[in-house]
C-alpha positions in Angstrom: -33.1 -21.6 2.5 -32.8 -18.2 4.3 -29.0 -18.7 4.6 -28.7 -19.3 0.9 -30.6 -16.2 0.1 -28.5 -14.2 2.5 -25.3 -15.6 1.0 -26.5 -14.6 -2.5 -27.3 -11.1 -1.3 -23.8 -10.7 0.3 -22.1 -11.9 -2.9 -24.1 -9.5 -5.0 -23.3 -6.6 -2.7 -19.6 -7.5 -2.5 -19.5 -7.8 -6.3 -21.1 -4.3 -6.8 -18.6 -2.8 -4.2 -15.6 -4.5 -6.0 -16.8 -3.2 -9.3 -17.3 0.3 -7.9 -13.8 0.3 -6.4 -12.3 -0.9 -9.7 -14.1 1.8 -11.8 -13.1 4.6 -9.4 -9.5 3.4 -9.2 -9.3 3.4 -13.0 -10.8 6.9 -13.4 -8.5 8.5 -10.9 -5.4 6.7 -12.2 -4.5 4.5 -9.3 -1.4 2.4 -10.0 -1.4 -1.3 -10.6 -0.3 -3.5 -7.7 3.1 -4.0 -9.3 3.7 -0.2 -9.4 2.6 0.1 -5.7 4.9 -2.7 -4.6 7.8 -1.2 -6.6 7.1 2.2 -5.1 7.1 0.7 -1.6 10.4 -1.1 -2.2 12.0 2.2 -3.5 10.7 4.1 -0.4 12.1 1.4 1.9 15.5 1.6 0.2 15.4 5.4 0.5 14.5 5.1 4.2 17.4 2.6 4.7 19.8 5.0 3.1 18.6 8.0 5.1 18.8 6.0 8.3 22.3 4.8 7.6 23.4 8.4 6.9 21.7 9.6 10.1 23.4 6.9 12.2 26.8 7.7 10.6 26.3 11.4 11.2 25.3 10.7 14.8 28.3 8.5 15.4 30.5 11.2 13.8 29.1 13.8 16.2 29.7 11.5 19.2 33.3 11.0 18.2 33.9 14.8 18.0 32.4 15.4 21.4 
């Protein structure tokens, strides 16, 4: 009986916290999960490009030395 009551309290608290996070994220304009994933992919591609350019520049410098 005590376990059931504790479980109900935990579910209620978790629901209130989830609702609060949802309301706060909507008011400050946090992106949807699709936008976040798309942004992370874009940043990964940019990082890959910068890394490749850096490696190519480093190899070019090694060849000149």
